[in-house]
C-alpha positions as CSV (number, residue, x, y, z in Angstrom):
1,X,0.0,0.0,0.0
2,X,1.4,3.4,-1.0
3,X,1.8,5.9,1.9
4,X,-0.4,8.9,1.9
5,X,1.2,12.3,2.2
6,X,-0.4,15.4,3.4
7,X,1.7,18.5,4.0
8,X,4.6,17.1,6.1
9,X,2.7,14.1,7.5
10,X,3.5,10.6,6.3
11,X,1.2,7.6,6.9
12,X,2.5,4.1,7.7
13,X,0.4,0.9,7.7
14,X,1.7,-2.1,9.5
15,X,-1.3,-4.0,10.7
16,X,-2.4,-0.7,12.3
17,X,-2.0,2.8,10.8
18,X,0.5,5.4,12.1
19,X,1.1,9.0,11.1
20,X,4.3,10.9,11.6
21,X,4.6,14.7,11.3
22,X,7.9,16.2,10.3
23,X,9.2,19.8,10.2
24,X,9.6,19.8,6.4
25,X,8.6,17.7,3.4
26,X,12.3,17.8,2.5
27,X,13.3,16.2,5.8
28,X,15.5,13.1,5.3
29,X,13.4,11.0,7.6
30,X,10.2,12.2,5.9
31,X,11.4,11.3,2.5
32,X,12.4,7.8,3.7
33,X,9.0,7.1,5.3
34,X,7.2,8.4,2.2
35,X,9.3,6.3,-0.2
36,X,9.1,3.0,1.9
37,X,5.7,3.4,3.6
38,X,7.4,2.1,6.7
39,X,9.2,3.4,9.8
40,X,12.6,5.0,9.3
41,X,15.3,2.4,9.8
42,X,12.7,-0.4,9.9
43,X,15.1,-3.2,9.2
44,X,17.1,-2.4,12.3
45,X,14.0,-2.0,14.4
46,X,12.6,-5.3,13.2
47,X,15.9,-7.0,14.0
48,X,15.6,-6.2,17.8
49,X,11.8,-6.6,17.9
50,X,11.8,-10.3,18.7
51,X,13.7,-9.5,21.9
52,X,11.1,-7.1,23.2
53,X,8.0,-7.9,25.2
54,X,5.0,-5.9,26.2
55,X,5.8,-3.7,29.1
56,X,9.6,-3.7,28.6
57,X,11.3,-0.3,29.2
58,X,13.1,1.3,26.2
59,X,15.2,4.4,26.4
60,X,15.2,6.5,23.2
61,X,18.1,9.0,23.4
62,X,17.8,11.5,20.6
63,X,14.2,10.7,19.9
64,X,13.8,13.4,17.2
65,X,10.1,13.5,16.1
66,X,9.4,10.0,17.6
67,X,9.8,7.5,14.8
68,X,11.6,4.9,17.0
69,X,9.6,5.6,20.1
70,X,6.3,5.1,18.4
71,X,7.6,1.9,16.8
72,X,8.6,0.5,20.2
73,X,5.3,1.5,21.8
74,X,2.9,0.8,19.0
75,X,4.5,-2.4,17.5
76,X,6.0,-4.0,20.6
77,X,3.9,-2.5,23.4
78,X,7.0,-1.3,25.2
79,X,7.1,1.6,27.7
80,X,9.4,4.3,26.4
81,X,11.3,7.2,27.8
82,X,12.0,9.5,24.9
83,X,14.7,12.2,25.3
84,X,14.8,15.0,22.8
85,X,16.5,18.3,23.7
86,X,15.8,20.3,20.5
87,X,12.7,22.4,20.9
88,X,11.4,22.1,17.3
89,X,11.8,18.3,17.3
90,X,10.4,18.0,20.8
91,X,7.2,19.8,19.8
92,X,6.7,17.3,16.9
93,X,7.6,14.4,19.2
94,X,4.8,15.3,21.5
95,X,2.3,15.8,18.6
96,X,3.2,12.4,17.1
97,X,2.9,10.7,20.5
98,X,-0.6,12.1,20.8
99,X,-1.6,11.5,17.2
100,X,-0.7,7.8,17.4
101,X,-2.4,7.2,20.8
102,X,0.7,6.0,22.6
103,X,0.8,8.7,25.3
104,X,0.1,6.0,28.0
105,X,3.3,4.3,27.0
106,X,5.7,7.1,25.9
107,X,7.0,9.7,28.3
108,X,8.8,12.6,26.5
109,X,11.6,14.6,28.1
110,X,12.9,17.9,26.7
111,X,16.5,17.6,27.8
112,X,19.7,15.9,26.7
113,X,21.5,12.9,28.3
114,X,25.2,13.0,28.8
115,X,28.1,12.1,31.0
116,X,27.3,14.5,33.8
117,X,24.8,17.1,35.0
118,X,25.6,20.2,32.8
119,X,24.2,22.5,30.1
120,X,24.5,22.5,26.3
121,X,23.8,24.7,23.3
122,X,22.9,23.9,19.7
123,X,26.1,23.9,17.6
124,X,24.4,22.9,14.4
125,X,20.8,22.7,13.3
126,X,19.1,22.3,9.9
127,X,15.3,22.4,10.1
128,X,15.1,20.3,6.9
129,X,16.9,17.5,8.8
130,X,16.3,17.9,12.5
131,X,17.8,14.5,13.2
132,X,21.2,16.0,12.3
133,X,21.1,18.6,15.0
134,X,24.2,18.5,17.2
135,X,24.9,20.0,20.7
136,X,27.9,21.3,22.5
137,X,28.3,21.0,26.2
138,X,29.2,24.4,27.8
139,X,30.2,25.8,31.1
140,X,27.2,28.0,31.6
141,X,24.1,27.6,33.9
142,X,21.5,28.0,31.2
143,X,20.6,26.6,27.8
144,X,19.7,22.9,27.2
145,X,19.8,20.8,30.4
146,X,22.0,17.7,30.3
147,X,21.5,14.9,32.7
148,X,23.0,11.4,33.3
149,X,20.8,8.4,32.4
150,X,21.9,6.8,35.7
151,X,20.4,9.7,37.6
152,X,16.9,9.4,36.2
153,X,14.5,8.6,39.1
154,X,12.2,6.5,36.9
155,X,14.9,3.9,36.5
156,X,15.5,3.3,40.2
157,X,13.0,0.4,40.6
158,X,12.8,-1.0,37.1
159,X,15.1,-2.6,34.5
160,X,15.9,-1.3,31.0
161,X,15.6,-3.6,28.1
162,X,17.0,-1.5,25.3
163,X,18.8,1.9,24.9
164,X,18.8,3.5,21.5
165,X,21.4,6.3,21.1
166,X,21.5,8.7,18.1
167,X,22.9,12.0,19.4
168,X,25.2,13.3,16.6
169,X,28.6,13.1,18.4
170,X,27.6,12.8,22.0
171,X,27.4,9.0,22.0
172,X,30.3,8.5,24.3
173,X,29.0,11.0,26.8
174,X,25.6,9.2,26.9
175,X,27.3,5.8,27.4
176,X,29.6,7.2,30.2
177,X,26.5,8.5,32.0
178,X,24.8,5.1,31.7
179,X,27.4,2.7,33.1
180,X,25.4,1.8,36.2
181,X,22.4,0.9,34.1
182,X,24.5,-1.0,31.6
183,X,26.2,-3.0,34.4
184,X,22.9,-3.7,36.2
185,X,20.5,-4.5,33.4
186,X,22.7,-5.4,30.4
187,X,20.2,-3.9,28.0
188,X,20.4,-4.1,24.2
189,X,22.3,-1.0,23.0
190,X,21.6,0.4,19.5
191,X,24.1,3.2,18.8
192,X,24.8,5.3,15.7
193,X,28.5,5.7,15.0
194,X,29.2,8.0,12.1
195,X,32.9,7.3,11.9
196,X,35.2,4.3,12.5
197,X,37.1,6.0,15.3
198,X,33.8,6.7,17.1
199,X,32.8,3.1,16.7
200,X,36.1,2.0,18.2
201,X,35.6,4.2,21.2
202,X,32.0,3.2,21.7
203,X,32.9,-0.5,21.4
204,X,35.8,-0.1,23.8
205,X,33.6,1.6,26.4
206,X,30.8,-1.0,26.1
207,X,33.3,-3.9,26.1
208,X,34.1,-3.1,29.8
209,X,30.6,-4.4,30.5
210,X,30.8,-7.5,28.3
211,X,29.3,-6.0,25.1
212,X,30.1,-6.8,21.5
213,X,28.7,-5.4,18.2
214,X,26.6,-8.0,16.5
215,X,25.1,-6.3,13.4
216,X,25.4,-3.0,11.5
217,X,22.5,-1.3,9.8
218,X,21.5,2.0,8.0
219,X,23.2,4.5,5.7
220,X,24.9,6.1,8.7
221,X,26.3,3.0,10.5
222,X,24.2,2.0,13.5
223,X,25.3,-1.0,15.5
224,X,23.4,-3.5,17.7
225,X,25.5,-4.3,20.8
226,X,24.6,-7.3,23.0
227,X,26.2,-8.2,26.4
228,X,27.8,-11.5,26.9
229,X,25.3,-12.2,29.7
230,X,22.3,-10.6,28.0
231,X,19.1,-12.1,29.3
232,X,17.3,-14.0,26.6
233,X,13.5,-13.9,26.5
234,X,11.6,-17.2,26.8
235,X,10.4,-16.9,23.2
236,X,13.5,-15.8,21.4
237,X,17.0,-17.2,22.1
238,X,20.4,-16.0,21.1
239,X,20.7,-19.0,18.8
240,X,17.6,-17.9,16.9
241,X,18.9,-14.3,16.8
242,X,22.2,-15.4,15.3
243,X,20.4,-17.5,12.7
244,X,18.3,-14.5,11.7
245,X,21.4,-12.3,11.7
246,X,23.2,-14.6,9.3
247,X,20.1,-14.5,7.0
248,X,20.0,-10.7,7.1
249,X,23.7,-10.5,6.3
250,X,23.3,-12.8,3.4
251,X,20.4,-10.8,2.0
252,X,22.4,-7.6,2.4
253,X,25.3,-9.1,0.5
254,X,23.0,-10.2,-2.3
255,X,21.5,-6.7,-2.5
256,X,25.0,-5.2,-2.6
257,X,26.1,-7.6,-5.3
258,X,23.1,-6.8,-7.4
259,X,23.7,-3.1,-7.0
260,X,27.3,-3.5,-7.9
261,X,26.3,-5.4,-11.1
262,X,23.9,-2.7,-12.0
263,X,26.5,0.1,-11.6
264,X,29.0,-1.9,-13.7
265,X,26.4,-2.2,-16.5
266,X,25.7,1.5,-16.4
267,X,29.5,2.2,-16.5
268,X,30.0,-0.2,-19.4
269,X,27.1,1.6,-21.3
270,X,28.6,5.0,-20.6
271,X,32.0,3.8,-21.9
272,X,30.5,2.7,-25.2
273,X,28.9,6.0,-26.0
């Protein structure tokens, strides 16, 4: 079914219907949702879905307009704490939570997560791609509040099943502010790493708690990290996960091979002209 588009609202149908509003029709996420009729980064989301159960707690760090939060709540029935410090994105996040009827599951928070209690300012923002907004921690006492994940009161008496981190350069700060939660709960970690050095640093910090990267998704590399003593669910084992991961990797290799062949044919045709 083709997605319906009205202004900057895209419609997704996956058993039930969802609507996501974006700041602009030229927003990168909006374009992806319109073209696929599916959630942004749906392959990655579907890869972790079998590990999730109704009522599990998911932390969405860098929630943007709520694509991932609404997936976790609407598709998996998870409770979600969604952290989005950028005012324009946060306003859309709240509207999307309400429009999709998941307000009883998703709690939105208009501040950033980092290594320590501090303040930050926006260092880069493009309203046509709000997800690329980056922050800079500063030594003032005003601006965008930054808090440690480990200091969040809601986590005191519950366990975290998954942490998604997409914060445009502050990934290490978020991880360092989450060490107690990582050590205690061993949640799935889904983390964007734009560069190889950043991946190396993220992997090294998570390795201290027994984590290893298991798969990579998306145009901007985003990794699934699982702890050595990750708690399997009764319905989906690590063995089943690895079987599925091998199949996904095989399909990606086939897709890449087909694309390479297509590009070679185009190149050969251009050389003949």
